[in-house]
N, C-alpha and C positions, 0 to 999 in steps of 0.2 A: 621868548620866555618870558612869563608875563610876571611881573613883580605883586605879591601878594601884600596888601597892605594890614597891619595888625593893628588891633585897637592897644594903648597902652595900658598896662594892669593900673587899676587904682588900690590895690591893698598889696601890703610886701606879702610874698610867698612864706616866708620863714616865719615872721611873727605875726601876721593879720592884720599890722598897722596900715595907715593910710599911706599909701607911698608920695612923695613930692615930685614934682617938676623942677630940674636941677640943668637942664640944659636945653636949645632951641638951636636947629641950625637950618640954614636957607638951603634949599633943594636947587635952584639953579646956581647960586653966587658960590654956595660952601662957606659963607659966613657964619660962625658960630657964638652963641652966646651963655654963657654961663652966670649960674645965682640961683635965687630962690623965688621962684615963680608961681603965683594963685592955678590951681591947676581949673580947666572949663567944667563947670559943677554937669552938664548935660554930656562931657565924654565921659563920665564914670557911672553913666545909665547901663543898665543890660540894656541889650539890642532890641526885647519885647517891649520893654516900658521909652526906648527911642521911638521904636515905629509906631507905637500908640502915640506918642506927643507930636509925632510927623503929621499922624490923620487927623488927631483933635485941631492942630493947628491947622489945617487945610481946609478942613472942615467948618472953622472961625468959630470952635467951641461949642459949636451946636451938638447937643447930646443926640435929639435927635438923626441928625444927619450921621454922626459917628456911627450909632446904631444901624442903618445903612451901609455905610461904608466896609463894616468890618461883620455885617452879617449876626450880629447879637444881641441879645435884649438890653434893655434901659439897667437893670442890674448888674451885668455885667461890664459894663461902659464904666457906671459908678463906680466898680471896685478896681476898675483898671484906671480910672484916673487917682483912685485914692493910693493905690501903689506905685502909681511915675510921682505923686506927689511925695510921699513917704521916700521912695528912693531919691529926689532931690532934695530930701531934709526941707521938706515946706508944708510940714505937718499942720494943721490947724492949731493954735492957740484953745485950751481950753472953754475957757469962757465965751468963745466966738461959736463952737460944738452945738448948743442946743440951739442958737440962734438957726444953723445952718439946717441942723433937724427939722425943724419946724418947716425951715422953706424948701426943703426936700420932700415931706410927706405934703405939703399943698401942691407943689407943683406934679407929684404922682399922681393924687387926687384928680387933678385937672386935666392932665392926659387923659386918666383913665373915663372923666366924662366926656371928653371930645373923643374917644374912639382911637386912640393914639396908643394905648394899651391895653392887652387884652386883663380880662380880671385876676388870673394867673401870674402873670408878671407884675401887676399893681400889688399883688399880697406878698409875692416874693422879694420885692422891691420894700415894703413897709417892714415887713418880717427883718429885713437885712438893717433896718434904720432901727429898729427896735435893740436889736444886738449889738450895735454901737457900731454898725462897721458902714 
C-alpha cells in the first residue's frame, strides 16, 4: 500500500485566510515541535507555477531555453514567469515597471532581428507589453 503525499493547504477552507504552520514532526523518530512557524513561500505555489519555476531554474533563467523545454512561445513564457512571480508575492514595484518594459521591448526586437522570434510572436509579445502584462 503506497502512502499518498498531500500538500498542506495554504488557505483556510472556512474563511479563506492564510493558514499558519503550528506543528512539525520528524518522520523518523517522532519528535514533535509546536509553535508558530513561517511557511515556505514555494510550498504555497500551485503545481503549475512550481513546475514552471523548476523548469526556469533548470534552464538557468534562459527564456530561450524555457521556450524549448516547454514547447511554448516567448510571450507564453513571459506570462508564466509573471504569474509565478505574482503567486510568490514578488510583483515588481511600479517605478521599475517602465524600465523593465523598455528592456523587454529591446530584447524582443533583438531576438526578432536575430531570427530567434518570428514576426507574429514578436508582435504578440510587443502587444502584451503595451497592455501592461
